[in-house]
N, C-alpha and C positions, 0 to 999 in steps of 0.2 A: 880736017879743020884746024887741027892744034898750030898745023905752018903756016897757016893763016892770021893766025892769033900770033904767033909768035913775031911774025913778019911785021902786022901790022902794028905792035907793040916796041918794034925798034923802030917804025918810020916815026912813032910817037914820042919817042924816046929823041932822034933825033931833031926834032921841029921843037922839042920843050929845048935842046942844048944850045937852038941856033937861037932861041929867045933869049938867054939866059946872056950869051956873048952881045946880042944886043944890047938889052940891060947894064952890060957891066959896061958899055961905051957910052955912058952918060946920054942916055936918051932923053927925049922929048917926055914929059911925064903921061901925057896920053897917048902916045905911042907905045908905051910902058901898058897902059892898062888895056888897051885894046891887044897887044900882045897876050897880057894874062887873060884879058877872054878867049883867045883862040888857043890857049893853053888847055882851058877849060872845056873849051870845043872838043879838043881830042880826046883828053880823057874822060869826059861821057861817052864819048863815039867809042871810045875801048870799054868801058864800061857795060854798052849794050851789047859788046861783041861775048864779053867774058860770060855776062850773064846771061845770054842764050846758050850758048855753049852748056855754062852747068844746069841750064832745065834740062836742054836735049840729052844730055848724060847723065850725072849724078842725081840729079831730080828725081828723074824718069826711072833710074835702075832703082832707088831708094823707095820709090814709092811701088813699084812692080813686087820687091823685097818686103812689104806691109811696115815699111817703117812712116808709119803715119806722121810723127815729128818735123819730118819733110819738111812738110806743108808749112807749119810754123815756122820754122827757119827760112824758107823761101819767102814767107810772109814780111817777115821781119828784118828779112835784109832788103827789101824790096820800098817797105817803109823808109828804113835809112837813109836810101839810095835819093826818095821825094823829099828831104828836109831841107 
């Protein structure tokens, strides 16, 4: 899955780069606002993929190893994402 995550990140980086170019070309303000919203959606999508992989790998392993603080760390991370 790591390859898919890296590929997903590359696609997002490319989309953000294209948005930057459009902004530099003196685009209409509402177009820029919509582009920023699109970038935010892409970043949120990437966060979901990354969080899912984190839970399936690191969090699961740490809990099996008896590291109960892992749950608190995960809860704090999710709370920050939901702000």
